[in-house]
C-alpha positions as CSV (number, residue, x, y, z in Angstrom):
1,M,-23.1,45.0,-24.9
2,P,-23.6,41.2,-24.9
3,D,-21.7,39.1,-22.4
4,A,-18.4,37.8,-23.6
5,K,-18.5,34.1,-24.7
6,P,-17.1,31.9,-22.0
7,G,-13.8,30.1,-22.8
8,R,-13.2,26.4,-22.8
9,V,-10.5,25.8,-20.2
10,R,-12.9,23.6,-18.3
11,Y,-12.9,21.2,-21.2
12,S,-9.1,20.8,-21.0
13,I,-9.6,19.8,-17.4
14,L,-12.2,17.3,-18.4
15,L,-9.9,15.8,-20.9
16,M,-7.2,15.3,-18.2
17,L,-9.8,13.7,-16.0
18,F,-10.8,11.3,-18.8
19,L,-7.2,10.3,-19.5
20,V,-6.4,9.7,-15.8
21,T,-9.6,7.8,-15.2
22,T,-8.9,5.7,-18.3
23,I,-5.5,4.7,-16.9
24,T,-7.1,4.1,-13.5
25,F,-9.5,1.6,-14.9
26,A,-7.0,0.0,-17.2
27,D,-4.8,-0.6,-14.2
28,R,-7.9,-1.9,-12.3
29,S,-8.9,-4.3,-15.0
30,S,-5.4,-5.4,-16.1
31,L,-5.8,-8.5,-14.0
32,S,-9.0,-9.5,-15.8
33,V,-7.1,-9.6,-19.2
34,A,-4.2,-11.4,-17.7
35,G,-6.3,-13.6,-15.4
36,S,-6.9,-16.7,-17.5
37,A,-3.2,-16.9,-18.5
38,M,-2.0,-16.2,-15.0
39,Q,-4.4,-18.8,-13.6
40,A,-2.9,-21.4,-16.0
41,G,0.7,-20.2,-15.4
42,L,0.4,-20.3,-11.6
43,G,-1.9,-23.4,-11.4
44,I,-4.5,-21.7,-9.3
45,D,-8.3,-22.5,-9.1
46,A,-11.3,-20.2,-9.7
47,V,-11.8,-19.4,-6.0
48,T,-8.2,-18.3,-5.6
49,L,-8.4,-16.2,-8.7
50,G,-11.6,-14.7,-7.3
51,Y,-9.9,-13.7,-4.1
52,I,-7.0,-12.1,-6.0
53,F,-9.6,-10.2,-8.1
54,S,-11.2,-9.0,-4.8
55,A,-7.9,-7.8,-3.2
56,F,-8.2,-4.5,-5.0
57,G,-11.6,-3.9,-3.6
58,W,-10.8,-4.6,0.1
59,A,-8.2,-1.8,0.2
60,Y,-10.1,0.4,-2.2
61,V,-13.1,0.4,0.2
62,I,-10.9,1.0,3.3
63,G,-9.2,4.0,1.6
64,Q,-12.4,5.8,0.4
65,I,-13.2,7.9,3.5
66,P,-9.6,8.7,4.4
67,G,-9.0,9.6,0.7
68,G,-12.0,12.0,0.6
69,W,-10.9,13.6,3.9
70,L,-7.4,14.1,2.5
71,F,-8.9,16.0,-0.5
72,D,-10.9,18.2,1.8
73,R,-8.0,18.8,4.1
74,F,-5.0,19.3,1.7
75,G,-6.6,20.0,-1.7
76,T,-7.1,18.0,-4.9
77,K,-3.8,18.5,-6.8
78,P,-1.2,17.2,-4.3
79,V,-3.3,14.3,-3.1
80,Y,-4.4,13.1,-6.6
81,T,-0.9,13.5,-8.1
82,L,0.8,11.4,-5.3
83,A,-2.0,8.8,-5.6
84,L,-1.6,8.5,-9.3
85,F,2.2,8.1,-9.0
86,I,2.0,5.4,-6.3
87,W,-0.7,3.2,-7.9
88,S,1.2,3.3,-11.2
89,A,4.4,2.2,-9.5
90,L,2.6,-0.6,-7.8
91,T,1.1,-1.7,-11.0
92,L,4.5,-1.9,-12.6
93,L,5.8,-4.1,-9.7
94,Q,3.0,-6.7,-10.4
95,G,4.8,-7.4,-13.7
96,F,7.7,-9.1,-11.7
97,V,5.8,-11.5,-9.4
98,G,5.8,-14.3,-12.0
99,W,9.5,-14.8,-11.3
100,L,8.7,-15.9,-7.7
101,P,7.7,-19.4,-6.6
102,T,4.0,-20.0,-6.9
103,T,3.0,-19.5,-3.2
104,W,5.1,-16.3,-3.1
105,A,3.7,-15.2,-6.4
106,V,0.1,-15.5,-5.3
107,T,0.8,-13.8,-2.0
108,S,2.7,-11.0,-3.6
109,M,0.0,-10.4,-6.3
110,F,-2.7,-10.3,-3.6
111,L,-0.7,-7.8,-1.5
112,L,0.2,-5.6,-4.5
113,R,-3.5,-5.6,-5.6
114,L,-4.4,-4.5,-2.0
115,L,-1.9,-1.6,-2.2
116,V,-3.1,-0.5,-5.7
117,G,-6.6,-0.4,-4.4
118,F,-5.6,1.7,-1.4
119,A,-3.6,4.1,-3.6
120,S,-6.4,4.4,-6.1
121,A,-9.1,5.2,-3.5
122,P,-8.9,9.0,-3.9
123,C,-9.6,8.9,-7.7
124,F,-13.3,9.2,-7.9
125,P,-13.8,11.5,-4.8
126,G,-11.2,13.7,-6.5
127,N,-13.1,13.6,-9.8
128,A,-16.3,14.7,-8.0
129,R,-14.5,17.6,-6.4
130,I,-12.9,18.7,-9.7
131,I,-16.2,18.5,-11.6
132,A,-18.1,20.3,-8.9
133,S,-15.6,23.2,-9.0
134,W,-15.2,23.4,-12.8
135,F,-18.7,22.8,-14.1
136,P,-22.1,24.5,-13.5
137,S,-25.1,22.4,-12.6
138,A,-26.5,22.4,-16.2
139,E,-23.2,20.9,-17.5
140,R,-22.3,18.7,-14.5
141,A,-24.0,15.5,-15.6
142,T,-22.4,15.6,-19.0
143,A,-19.0,16.2,-17.5
144,T,-19.4,13.4,-15.0
145,A,-20.7,11.1,-17.7
146,I,-17.7,11.8,-19.9
147,S,-15.2,11.3,-17.1
148,S,-17.0,8.1,-15.9
149,S,-17.2,6.7,-19.4
150,A,-13.5,6.3,-19.2
151,Q,-14.2,3.0,-17.4
152,Y,-15.6,1.7,-20.7
153,A,-13.1,3.5,-22.9
154,A,-10.3,1.8,-20.8
155,T,-11.6,-1.6,-21.8
156,A,-12.4,-0.6,-25.4
157,L,-8.8,0.7,-25.9
158,F,-6.8,-1.5,-23.7
159,A,-8.5,-4.9,-23.7
160,P,-7.6,-5.7,-27.3
161,L,-4.1,-4.2,-26.8
162,M,-3.5,-6.0,-23.5
163,G,-4.9,-9.3,-25.0
164,W,-2.2,-9.0,-27.7
165,V,0.4,-8.2,-25.1
166,V,-0.5,-11.3,-23.1
167,Q,-0.4,-13.5,-26.1
168,A,2.8,-12.1,-27.6
169,M,4.8,-11.4,-24.4
170,G,3.2,-13.1,-21.5
171,W,0.8,-12.0,-18.8
172,Q,3.4,-10.1,-16.7
173,S,4.0,-7.6,-19.5
174,V,0.5,-6.1,-19.1
175,F,1.4,-4.7,-15.7
176,I,4.7,-3.3,-17.0
177,V,3.1,-1.5,-19.9
178,L,0.3,0.0,-17.9
179,G,2.5,1.0,-15.0
180,C,4.9,2.9,-17.2
181,L,1.9,4.8,-18.9
182,G,0.6,5.8,-15.5
183,L,3.9,7.1,-14.2
184,A,4.3,9.3,-17.3
185,L,0.8,10.6,-16.9
186,S,1.4,11.5,-13.3
187,F,4.0,14.1,-14.3
188,L,1.6,15.6,-17.0
189,W,-1.1,15.8,-14.3
190,L,1.1,17.7,-12.0
191,T,1.6,20.5,-14.5
192,Q,-1.9,20.7,-15.9
193,L,-4.3,20.5,-12.9
194,H,-5.4,23.8,-11.3
195,G,-8.5,25.1,-9.5
196,P,-10.6,27.6,-11.5
197,R,-9.2,30.7,-9.8
198,Q,-5.7,29.4,-10.0
199,H,-5.6,28.3,-13.6
200,P,-3.2,30.5,-15.7
201,R,-5.3,30.3,-18.9
202,I,-8.8,31.0,-17.6
203,E,-10.5,34.2,-18.6
204,A,-12.9,36.4,-16.6
205,A,-15.9,35.4,-18.9
206,E,-15.5,31.7,-18.2
207,L,-14.9,32.2,-14.5
208,A,-18.2,34.3,-14.4
209,H,-20.0,31.6,-16.3
210,L,-18.9,29.0,-13.8
211,E,-19.8,31.0,-10.8
212,R,-23.2,32.1,-12.2
213,G,-24.1,28.5,-13.0
214,G,-23.4,27.1,-9.5
215,A,-19.8,25.7,-9.9
216,L,-18.0,25.6,-6.6
217,I,-15.1,27.7,-7.9
218,D,-13.6,28.4,-4.4
219,L,-13.7,24.8,-3.3
220,E,-9.9,24.5,-3.4
221,G,-9.5,27.7,-1.4
222,Q,-11.7,26.4,1.3
223,R,-9.7,23.2,2.0
224,G,-9.1,22.4,5.6
225,S,-12.0,24.7,6.7
226,A,-13.9,21.9,8.4
227,G,-10.7,20.2,9.7
228,G,-10.9,17.1,11.9
229,S,-14.6,17.9,12.8
230,Q,-15.6,16.5,9.4
231,W,-16.0,13.0,10.8
232,R,-19.0,14.0,12.9
233,Y,-20.9,14.7,9.6
234,L,-20.9,11.0,8.7
235,G,-24.0,10.6,10.8
236,L,-25.7,13.5,8.9
237,L,-25.0,11.8,5.6
238,L,-26.2,8.4,6.8
239,R,-29.5,9.8,8.1
240,Q,-30.5,11.2,4.7
241,R,-32.9,9.0,2.8
242,T,-31.6,10.3,-0.5
243,M,-28.0,9.5,0.4
244,I,-28.9,6.0,1.6
245,G,-30.6,5.3,-1.7
246,I,-27.7,6.7,-3.7
247,Y,-25.2,4.5,-1.7
248,L,-27.2,1.3,-2.0
249,G,-27.9,1.9,-5.7
250,Q,-24.2,2.5,-6.3
251,Y,-23.3,-0.8,-4.7
252,C,-25.7,-2.7,-7.0
253,N,-24.6,-0.8,-10.0
254,N,-20.9,-1.6,-9.2
255,A,-21.7,-5.3,-9.1
256,I,-22.2,-5.0,-12.9
257,T,-19.0,-3.0,-13.2
258,Y,-16.9,-5.5,-11.3
259,F,-18.2,-8.5,-13.2
260,F,-17.1,-6.7,-16.3
261,L,-13.7,-5.7,-14.9
262,T,-12.9,-9.1,-13.4
263,W,-14.7,-12.2,-14.7
264,F,-16.1,-11.1,-18.0
265,P,-12.9,-11.9,-20.1
266,V,-12.5,-15.1,-18.2
267,Y,-16.2,-16.0,-18.9
268,L,-15.5,-15.5,-22.6
269,V,-12.4,-17.7,-22.6
270,Q,-13.7,-20.5,-20.3
271,A,-17.4,-20.6,-21.0
272,R,-17.4,-19.5,-24.6
273,G,-14.2,-21.0,-25.7
274,M,-12.6,-17.8,-27.1
275,S,-8.9,-17.2,-27.3
276,I,-7.4,-14.6,-25.0
277,I,-6.9,-12.1,-27.8
278,G,-10.4,-12.9,-29.1
279,A,-11.9,-12.2,-25.7
280,G,-10.0,-8.9,-25.6
281,F,-11.6,-7.8,-28.8
282,A,-15.0,-9.2,-27.9
283,A,-14.9,-7.2,-24.6
284,A,-14.3,-4.0,-26.5
285,L,-17.8,-3.8,-28.1
286,P,-19.7,-3.8,-24.8
287,A,-17.2,-1.3,-23.5
288,I,-17.8,1.0,-26.5
289,S,-21.5,0.7,-26.0
290,G,-21.1,1.6,-22.3
291,C,-19.1,4.6,-23.2
292,V,-21.7,5.8,-25.7
293,G,-24.5,5.2,-23.2
294,G,-22.6,7.1,-20.5
295,V,-22.1,10.2,-22.6
296,L,-25.7,10.0,-23.8
297,G,-27.0,9.7,-20.3
298,G,-25.2,12.8,-19.2
299,L,-26.4,14.8,-22.3
300,L,-30.0,13.7,-21.8
301,S,-29.9,14.6,-18.1
302,D,-28.4,18.0,-18.6
303,G,-30.7,18.7,-21.5
304,M,-33.7,18.0,-19.4
305,V,-32.4,20.5,-16.8
306,R,-31.9,23.2,-19.4
307,R,-35.5,22.6,-20.7
308,G,-36.9,23.3,-17.2
309,H,-37.5,19.8,-15.9
310,S,-36.8,19.2,-12.2
311,L,-33.4,18.0,-11.2
312,T,-35.0,14.9,-9.7
313,L,-36.6,13.8,-12.9
314,A,-33.6,14.7,-15.0
315,R,-31.2,12.6,-13.0
316,K,-33.5,9.6,-12.1
317,L,-35.1,8.9,-15.5
318,P,-31.9,8.0,-17.4
319,M,-30.7,6.0,-14.4
320,V,-33.8,3.9,-14.0
321,F,-34.3,3.2,-17.7
322,G,-30.6,2.4,-18.2
323,L,-30.4,0.0,-15.3
324,L,-33.5,-1.8,-16.5
325,L,-31.6,-2.4,-19.8
326,S,-28.6,-3.6,-17.9
327,S,-30.6,-6.5,-16.5
328,S,-30.8,-7.9,-20.0
329,L,-27.4,-9.6,-19.6
330,V,-29.1,-12.4,-17.8
331,L,-30.5,-13.5,-21.2
332,C,-26.9,-14.7,-22.0
333,I,-27.8,-17.8,-20.1
334,F,-30.3,-18.8,-22.8
335,V,-28.4,-18.1,-26.0
336,E,-25.8,-20.2,-27.8
337,G,-24.0,-18.1,-30.3
338,D,-21.0,-15.9,-29.3
339,T,-22.4,-13.0,-31.5
340,A,-25.7,-13.0,-29.5
341,V,-23.7,-13.0,-26.2
342,V,-21.6,-10.0,-27.2
343,A,-24.7,-8.2,-28.5
344,L,-26.6,-8.7,-25.2
345,M,-23.6,-7.6,-23.2
346,A,-23.3,-4.5,-25.5
347,L,-27.0,-3.7,-24.8
348,A,-26.5,-4.3,-21.0
349,F,-23.5,-2.0,-20.8
350,F,-25.1,0.6,-22.9
351,G,-27.9,0.7,-20.3
352,K,-25.4,0.7,-17.5
353,G,-23.6,3.6,-19.0
354,L,-26.9,5.5,-19.5
355,G,-27.7,5.0,-15.8
356,S,-24.3,5.8,-14.4
357,L,-25.1,9.2,-12.9
358,G,-24.3,8.3,-9.3
359,W,-21.4,10.7,-9.1
360,T,-23.6,13.5,-10.5
361,L,-26.0,12.9,-7.7
362,V,-23.1,13.2,-5.2
363,A,-22.1,16.5,-6.7
364,D,-25.7,17.7,-6.7
365,T,-26.6,16.6,-3.1
366,S,-23.5,16.6,-1.0
367,P,-22.7,19.4,1.5
368,R,-20.2,21.6,-0.3
369,Q,-17.9,21.8,2.8
370,I,-17.5,18.0,2.9
371,L,-17.8,17.1,-0.7
372,G,-14.7,14.9,-0.6
373,L,-15.8,13.1,2.5
374,S,-19.3,12.5,1.0
375,G,-17.7,11.2,-2.2
376,G,-15.5,8.9,-0.2
377,L,-18.5,7.5,1.7
378,F,-20.4,7.0,-1.5
379,N,-17.5,5.1,-3.1
380,T,-17.1,3.1,0.1
381,F,-20.6,1.7,-0.3
382,G,-20.3,1.3,-4.0
383,N,-17.0,-0.5,-4.0
384,L,-18.0,-3.1,-1.4
385,A,-19.1,-4.7,-4.7
386,A,-15.4,-4.9,-5.7
387,I,-15.0,-7.3,-2.8
388,T,-18.2,-9.3,-2.9
389,T,-18.8,-9.6,-6.7
390,P,-15.5,-11.4,-7.6
391,I,-15.7,-13.7,-4.6
392,V,-19.4,-14.6,-5.1
393,I,-18.8,-15.3,-8.8
394,G,-15.7,-17.4,-8.0
395,Y,-17.7,-19.6,-5.6
396,L,-20.7,-19.8,-8.0
397,V,-18.4,-20.9,-10.9
398,S,-16.5,-23.3,-8.7
399,L,-19.6,-24.9,-7.1
400,T,-21.7,-25.2,-10.3
401,G,-19.0,-25.4,-13.0
402,S,-21.1,-22.8,-14.9
403,F,-21.4,-19.1,-15.3
404,D,-25.2,-19.1,-15.3
405,G,-25.5,-18.4,-11.6
406,A,-23.0,-15.6,-12.0
407,L,-25.0,-13.9,-14.8
408,A,-28.2,-14.2,-12.7
409,Y,-26.5,-12.6,-9.7
410,V,-25.4,-9.6,-11.8
411,G,-28.8,-9.2,-13.4
412,L,-30.5,-9.2,-10.0
413,N,-28.2,-6.4,-8.8
414,A,-29.2,-4.3,-11.8
415,L,-32.9,-4.6,-10.8
416,L,-32.0,-3.8,-7.2
417,A,-30.2,-0.7,-8.4
418,V,-33.4,0.4,-10.2
419,V,-35.3,0.1,-6.9
420,S,-32.7,2.1,-5.0
421,F,-32.3,5.0,-7.4
422,G,-36.0,5.0,-8.5
423,L,-37.8,4.5,-5.2
424,I,-35.5,5.0,-2.2
425,V,-33.9,8.2,-3.5
426,G,-36.3,11.1,-3.0
427,Q,-36.0,14.6,-4.2
428,I,-32.6,15.7,-5.4
429,R,-31.4,18.7,-3.4
430,R,-28.3,19.6,-1.6
431,V,-27.8,18.7,2.0
432,E,-26.8,21.8,4.0
433,L,-24.6,22.1,7.1
434,D,-25.7,25.5,8.2
435,E,-27.5,24.1,11.2
436,G,-24.7,21.8,12.3
437,A,-25.2,18.1,12.0
438,S,-28.9,18.3,12.6
439,G,-29.7,16.6,9.4
440,S,-31.7,19.5,7.9
441,T,-31.7,20.2,4.2
442,S,-32.5,23.4,2.4
443,G,-32.6,24.6,-1.2
444,S,-32.2,22.8,-4.4
445,A,-28.9,21.6,-5.8
446,S,-26.8,24.3,-7.3
């Protein structure tokens, strides 16, 4: 008798991940849409705006490793649900800082962005845990790419909408709308998220399919198994050449992300003379291209695995080629027309999406006992760019009066990501802890 066809419960989990990650990035990029109007309304300069942009990143980085540890210790559902509720409430509060005197408004916005960053820190380590437990190896890159493409979908969906909100109702309204959406989603998340063995709708055929394909279906049942001793494994992770390459590559890759999430709409308004609502719509096309590239990169990588190519080639080829395409955004320095700028940005973000398989590498290579901790360390390195990129660009714009240096800086980071993922990262295989923290590895990723 042929095996029963596996069900599709895992795709409903993926849909929830996509929705939550979309709201995460909409909250994260809300300030970029409101930034130009807020800068004018509060009378602040580019350097001050750059520091406010960076506030999210400072706390986001600090919260990564503790957030990953919380997942490993207490499980995904309670930690993720609480984080989603808190960061949505904090986003809502940002809508009221405009009522304060200017100094208090700037200080309050900076502090609230710090708190949003800290509350949002568990998001991507949580996504990595959920995908590792719900998807076998041959589907993992596609699932990761779809959930990660939400960062582009957030801009494609919300940038035009939020641009209209700013123009019609003022910059404060952006935060109120997004905060309310996130609060509503947190209650839906609470009722829908379950581990594979705990899900009320999963059937035996799908559970067997997941287990046979290498999904870590008992990950939630193992929480707390490493306890406080997890911290000694940081040294193990930092001694692995593959992990170092992944971390450095993600930092450079995220420099592109945070240009797009912070300064890109401001660039369109101030350097290209677009209206706020026009910049919102213009930002949507590169975002859509990034979303398409992200899904295509996952499909291509998993397709190569199914056709028998090595995991190393299947993961690294789309990443290297995509990030080479991303460096094309530097050509915006040399073109005049707005259409050409948007087209080049669309090409660059298509490439960035194609090459955004970093979280897949984390799921493929991290020790399964400390997957949350490993994901937190990965995101710590990657999101240092959330601090440096907005500030560096703020100073470059302030000192030169132009965005040319900023575009060159972002393009250089794309090329450095190619070097990191293509050359420093070695063979893709899982780091094992069966010999303590000795740093040994064994077996291929499963």
